[in-house]
C-alpha positions, 0 to 999 in steps of 0.5 A: 502436489497439493489438491485440497479444496482450499488450494483448488479454490485459489488456483481457480481464482488465478486461472479464471483471472488469467482467462478473463485478462487473456494472459498467457503464463509467459505474460503473467510471469513477465508482468509479475517479474518472475520466471515462467517456471515459477508461474508453472509451479504456482498453477500446478499447486506447488509451493511458492513464496508469499512474495510471488503470490502477492505479485500475481494477485496484484497483476490479476487484480485479485484480493491477496488476503483472500487468496493467501488465506486459501493457501494457509495450512500448506506445509510448504507455503513459505518455502523458498523457490529454487530461483529465489534471490538471496537476501531480504530486499524488496522487489526491484520494481518497488525499489529493491530496498533493504530493511536496514536502509529503511528502518527509519520509516518504521513507526506510527504517523499522525496523518493529516489531509483536508476533509473530502466531505466537510469543506474547511475541515481537516481529517486526522488519523493514524498510519502505522508503517511496519516491515513485512518479513514474509513479503519483504517491504514496508507495509502501511496500515491506516487506523483511527479513521471515522470512516472505517470502511475506507481504511487503506492498507498497502506497501511503500515503493521507494525509488533509489533515484527519487526524493519521493516515496509512494504509498500504494494500495491496490485491491481488485484493480482499484488503486490509491496512491500517495506521493510524499517526500522522503522522511526528513530529520524532523519526522515529516513526509509531505506531498499529495494523495490521489484517490476516490471519494464518495459523493452521494451515489458516485465515487469521484477522483480527488487529489489534495495535500497530505502530511505524515508526522512521525509520532511516538505517543498518540495520547491526547492527539486529536483524531477524526474530522476536525472543524475550524473551531477544534483545538487540534485544527490549527496545528493540522492546518498549518502542516497542510499550508506549509506543504503547499508553501514550501513546494512539496505539492502543487495543485494546478487549476484551469 
Protein backbone atom coordinates (compact mmCIF):
# COMPACT_ATOMS: atom_id res chain seq x y z
CA UNK A 1 0.00 0.00 0.00
CA UNK A 2 1.34 3.43 -0.90
CA UNK A 3 1.42 6.05 1.82
CA UNK A 4 3.40 8.89 0.23
CA UNK A 5 2.33 12.48 0.85
CA UNK A 6 0.77 13.12 -2.58
CA UNK A 7 -1.31 9.95 -2.48
CA UNK A 8 -2.48 10.77 1.03
CA UNK A 9 -3.61 14.16 -0.27
CA UNK A 10 -5.67 12.54 -3.02
CA UNK A 11 -7.28 10.09 -0.63
CA UNK A 12 -8.10 12.95 1.74
CA UNK A 13 -9.88 14.83 -1.07
CA UNK A 14 -11.90 11.74 -2.01
CA UNK A 15 -12.81 10.80 1.57
CA UNK A 16 -13.73 14.39 2.45
CA UNK A 17 -15.99 14.62 -0.60
CA UNK A 18 -17.67 11.35 0.40
CA UNK A 19 -18.35 12.73 3.86
CA UNK A 20 -19.72 16.00 2.48
CA UNK A 21 -22.04 14.13 0.13
CA UNK A 22 -22.87 11.56 2.84
CA UNK A 23 -22.00 8.70 0.50
CA UNK A 24 -21.09 5.20 1.62
CA UNK A 25 -18.58 3.05 -0.25
CA UNK A 26 -21.46 1.03 -1.70
CA UNK A 27 -23.27 4.16 -2.90
CA UNK A 28 -20.09 5.54 -4.48
CA UNK A 29 -19.45 2.23 -6.23
CA UNK A 30 -22.98 2.18 -7.59
CA UNK A 31 -22.79 5.79 -8.82
CA UNK A 32 -19.34 5.24 -10.37
CA UNK A 33 -20.47 2.00 -12.03
CA UNK A 34 -17.82 -0.22 -10.45
CA UNK A 35 -17.54 -2.90 -7.76
CA UNK A 36 -17.52 -1.94 -4.10
CA UNK A 37 -14.26 -3.88 -3.77
CA UNK A 38 -12.73 -1.47 -6.30
CA UNK A 39 -13.72 1.50 -4.11
CA UNK A 40 -12.26 -0.27 -1.10
CA UNK A 41 -8.99 -0.72 -3.00
CA UNK A 42 -9.00 2.94 -3.99
CA UNK A 43 -9.60 4.18 -0.46
CA UNK A 44 -6.84 1.89 0.79
CA UNK A 45 -4.34 3.45 -1.62
CA UNK A 46 -4.10 0.41 -3.88
CA UNK A 47 -3.72 0.69 -7.65
CA UNK A 48 -6.81 1.45 -9.73
CA UNK A 49 -7.21 2.41 -13.36
CA UNK A 50 -7.46 6.05 -14.43
CA UNK A 51 -10.91 5.14 -15.71
CA UNK A 52 -12.06 4.32 -12.17
CA UNK A 53 -10.43 7.42 -10.72
CA UNK A 54 -12.12 9.59 -13.35
CA UNK A 55 -15.53 8.06 -12.58
CA UNK A 56 -15.11 8.66 -8.86
CA UNK A 57 -14.05 12.26 -9.42
CA UNK A 58 -17.07 12.91 -11.64
CA UNK A 59 -19.44 11.49 -9.02
CA UNK A 60 -17.84 13.46 -6.18
CA UNK A 61 -17.40 16.69 -8.13
CA UNK A 62 -13.61 16.65 -7.84
CA UNK A 63 -11.08 17.98 -10.35
CA UNK A 64 -9.85 14.80 -12.06
CA UNK A 65 -6.62 16.37 -13.34
CA UNK A 66 -5.71 17.57 -9.85
CA UNK A 67 -6.41 14.20 -8.24
CA UNK A 68 -4.63 12.32 -11.02
CA UNK A 69 -1.50 14.48 -10.70
CA UNK A 70 -1.32 13.56 -7.02
CA UNK A 71 -1.35 9.91 -8.02
CA UNK A 72 1.35 10.40 -10.66
CA UNK A 73 4.52 8.46 -10.07
CA UNK A 74 2.78 5.40 -8.74
CA UNK A 75 4.44 2.36 -10.24
CA UNK A 76 1.09 0.64 -10.44
CA UNK A 77 -1.22 3.57 -11.22
CA UNK A 78 -2.17 2.26 -14.66
CA UNK A 79 -2.25 -1.42 -13.72
CA UNK A 80 -5.51 -3.15 -14.61
CA UNK A 81 -7.82 -4.05 -11.77
CA UNK A 82 -8.67 -7.68 -11.12
CA UNK A 83 -12.29 -7.07 -12.09
CA UNK A 84 -11.52 -4.95 -15.15
CA UNK A 85 -13.50 -5.89 -18.26
CA UNK A 86 -11.65 -7.03 -21.35
CA UNK A 87 -11.36 -4.75 -24.36
CA UNK A 88 -10.84 -1.02 -24.81
CA UNK A 89 -14.39 0.26 -24.95
CA UNK A 90 -15.88 3.33 -23.32
CA UNK A 91 -17.89 2.67 -20.13
CA UNK A 92 -21.44 1.45 -20.58
CA UNK A 93 -22.91 4.72 -19.32
CA UNK A 94 -21.00 6.57 -22.07
CA UNK A 95 -22.32 4.26 -24.78
CA UNK A 96 -19.81 1.37 -24.60
CA UNK A 97 -18.37 2.43 -27.96
CA UNK A 98 -15.02 1.18 -29.25
CA UNK A 99 -12.33 3.17 -30.99
CA UNK A 100 -12.92 1.25 -34.22
CA UNK A 101 -16.55 2.34 -34.15
CA UNK A 102 -15.84 6.04 -33.65
CA UNK A 103 -12.57 6.59 -35.53
CA UNK A 104 -14.34 8.91 -37.96
CA UNK A 105 -14.93 11.45 -35.17
CA UNK A 106 -11.21 11.91 -34.51
CA UNK A 107 -9.90 15.16 -35.95
CA UNK A 108 -10.28 18.94 -35.73
CA UNK A 109 -13.47 20.95 -36.15
CA UNK A 110 -14.36 24.53 -36.89
CA UNK A 111 -16.88 25.25 -34.14
CA UNK A 112 -19.46 27.96 -34.71
CA UNK A 113 -22.15 29.42 -32.43
CA UNK A 114 -23.69 32.85 -31.86
CA UNK A 115 -21.68 35.18 -29.66
CA UNK A 116 -22.98 35.44 -26.10
CA UNK A 117 -21.60 38.93 -25.53
CA UNK A 118 -21.97 40.69 -28.90
CA UNK A 119 -25.50 40.47 -30.37
CA UNK A 120 -25.47 39.72 -34.10
CA UNK A 121 -21.91 38.35 -34.06
CA UNK A 122 -20.74 34.73 -34.22
CA UNK A 123 -18.01 32.94 -32.28
CA UNK A 124 -15.71 30.66 -34.28
CA UNK A 125 -13.04 28.48 -32.70
CA UNK A 126 -11.35 25.11 -33.01
CA UNK A 127 -12.28 21.89 -31.26
CA UNK A 128 -10.00 18.83 -31.38
CA UNK A 129 -11.41 15.34 -30.79
CA UNK A 130 -8.97 12.57 -29.89
CA UNK A 131 -9.06 9.06 -28.47
CA UNK A 132 -7.90 8.75 -24.87
CA UNK A 133 -6.05 5.45 -24.41
CA UNK A 134 -5.83 5.74 -20.62
CA UNK A 135 -9.54 6.39 -20.19
CA UNK A 136 -11.06 4.71 -23.25
CA UNK A 137 -13.36 7.29 -24.81
CA UNK A 138 -13.36 10.24 -27.17
CA UNK A 139 -11.95 13.41 -25.61
CA UNK A 140 -12.65 16.93 -26.90
CA UNK A 141 -10.54 20.03 -26.28
CA UNK A 142 -11.48 23.58 -27.33
CA UNK A 143 -8.75 25.83 -28.73
CA UNK A 144 -8.24 29.28 -30.27
CA UNK A 145 -11.03 31.01 -28.39
CA UNK A 146 -10.50 34.68 -27.45
CA UNK A 147 -12.00 33.97 -24.01
CA UNK A 148 -9.31 31.48 -23.01
CA UNK A 149 -10.37 31.19 -19.33
CA UNK A 150 -13.58 29.53 -20.52
CA UNK A 151 -12.06 26.87 -22.77
CA UNK A 152 -13.74 23.51 -22.19
CA UNK A 153 -12.38 19.99 -22.18
CA UNK A 154 -14.55 16.92 -21.80
CA UNK A 155 -15.75 13.62 -23.24
CA UNK A 156 -18.18 12.32 -25.81
CA UNK A 157 -21.18 10.23 -24.83
CA UNK A 158 -22.59 8.29 -27.79
CA UNK A 159 -25.83 6.39 -27.11
CA UNK A 160 -26.19 3.37 -29.39
CA UNK A 161 -29.88 4.02 -30.09
CA UNK A 162 -29.73 7.78 -30.69
CA UNK A 163 -29.04 10.00 -33.69
CA UNK A 164 -27.33 12.48 -31.36
CA UNK A 165 -24.11 12.58 -29.37
CA UNK A 166 -23.29 14.52 -26.20
CA UNK A 167 -20.12 16.54 -25.59
CA UNK A 168 -19.99 16.98 -21.83
CA UNK A 169 -17.55 18.87 -19.63
CA UNK A 170 -17.89 18.48 -15.87
CA UNK A 171 -15.65 20.13 -13.29
CA UNK A 172 -16.47 20.34 -9.59
CA UNK A 173 -20.15 19.88 -10.25
CA UNK A 174 -20.32 22.52 -13.01
CA UNK A 175 -21.62 20.95 -16.23
CA UNK A 176 -21.79 22.17 -19.80
CA UNK A 177 -23.50 20.00 -22.41
CA UNK A 178 -23.51 20.12 -26.18
CA UNK A 179 -26.10 17.94 -27.95
CA UNK A 180 -25.40 17.50 -31.67
CA UNK A 181 -26.29 15.15 -34.49
CA UNK A 182 -23.91 12.30 -35.26
CA UNK A 183 -21.16 13.13 -37.74
CA UNK A 184 -22.66 13.10 -41.23
CA UNK A 185 -20.89 12.30 -44.56
CA UNK A 186 -20.21 16.02 -45.12
CA UNK A 187 -18.28 16.24 -41.82
CA UNK A 188 -20.85 18.23 -39.87
CA UNK A 189 -22.43 17.86 -36.42
CA UNK A 190 -25.28 20.25 -35.64
CA UNK A 191 -27.35 20.89 -32.54
CA UNK A 192 -27.54 23.00 -29.42
CA UNK A 193 -25.26 24.06 -26.55
CA UNK A 194 -26.41 24.68 -22.97
CA UNK A 195 -23.96 26.44 -20.69
CA UNK A 196 -23.40 29.46 -18.43
CA UNK A 197 -22.44 32.91 -19.68
CA UNK A 198 -21.01 35.72 -17.56
CA UNK A 199 -23.28 38.76 -17.62
CA UNK A 200 -21.62 41.52 -15.61
CA UNK A 201 -21.35 40.17 -12.06
CA UNK A 202 -23.35 36.99 -12.58
CA UNK A 203 -23.40 33.83 -14.67
CA UNK A 204 -26.69 33.06 -16.40
CA UNK A 205 -27.86 29.93 -18.27
CA UNK A 206 -27.86 30.19 -22.08
CA UNK A 207 -28.77 27.85 -24.96
CA UNK A 208 -28.05 28.43 -28.62
CA UNK A 209 -27.42 26.55 -31.88
CA UNK A 210 -23.92 25.20 -32.51
CA UNK A 211 -22.18 23.55 -35.46
CA UNK A 212 -19.01 21.46 -35.72
CA UNK A 213 -17.50 21.32 -39.23
CA UNK A 214 -14.57 18.91 -39.68
CA UNK A 215 -11.56 20.77 -40.99
CA UNK A 216 -8.23 19.30 -42.16
CA UNK A 217 -6.47 22.65 -42.50
CA UNK A 218 -7.13 25.82 -40.52
CA UNK A 219 -4.84 28.00 -42.62
CA UNK A 220 -6.73 31.17 -43.44
CA UNK A 221 -9.80 30.17 -41.40
CA UNK A 222 -11.23 33.13 -39.47
CA UNK A 223 -11.44 32.44 -35.74
CA UNK A 224 -12.67 34.53 -32.84
CA UNK A 225 -15.67 36.82 -32.50
CA UNK A 226 -16.81 37.72 -36.02
CA UNK A 227 -19.05 40.73 -36.57
CA UNK A 228 -21.50 41.00 -39.48
CA UNK A 229 -19.00 42.84 -41.68
CA UNK A 230 -16.19 40.28 -41.28
CA UNK A 231 -15.32 38.23 -44.42
CA UNK A 232 -15.80 34.96 -42.53
CA UNK A 233 -19.12 35.93 -40.99
CA UNK A 234 -21.50 34.95 -43.78
CA UNK A 235 -20.33 31.33 -44.02
CA UNK A 236 -20.59 30.84 -40.27
CA UNK A 237 -24.01 32.48 -40.08
CA UNK A 238 -25.24 30.25 -42.89
CA UNK A 239 -24.20 27.12 -40.97
CA UNK A 240 -26.20 28.28 -37.94
CA UNK A 241 -29.25 29.25 -40.00
CA UNK A 242 -29.26 25.82 -41.67
CA UNK A 243 -29.11 24.15 -38.26
CA UNK A 244 -32.46 25.67 -37.33
CA UNK A 245 -34.03 25.50 -40.79
CA UNK A 246 -33.23 21.80 -41.19
CA UNK A 247 -34.54 20.89 -37.74
CA UNK A 248 -31.31 19.94 -35.95
CA UNK A 249 -32.25 22.30 -33.10
CA UNK A 250 -35.36 24.14 -32.03
CA UNK A 251 -35.51 27.16 -29.74
CA UNK A 252 -38.89 27.59 -28.05
CA UNK A 253 -40.03 30.91 -26.64
CA UNK A 254 -43.10 31.88 -24.65
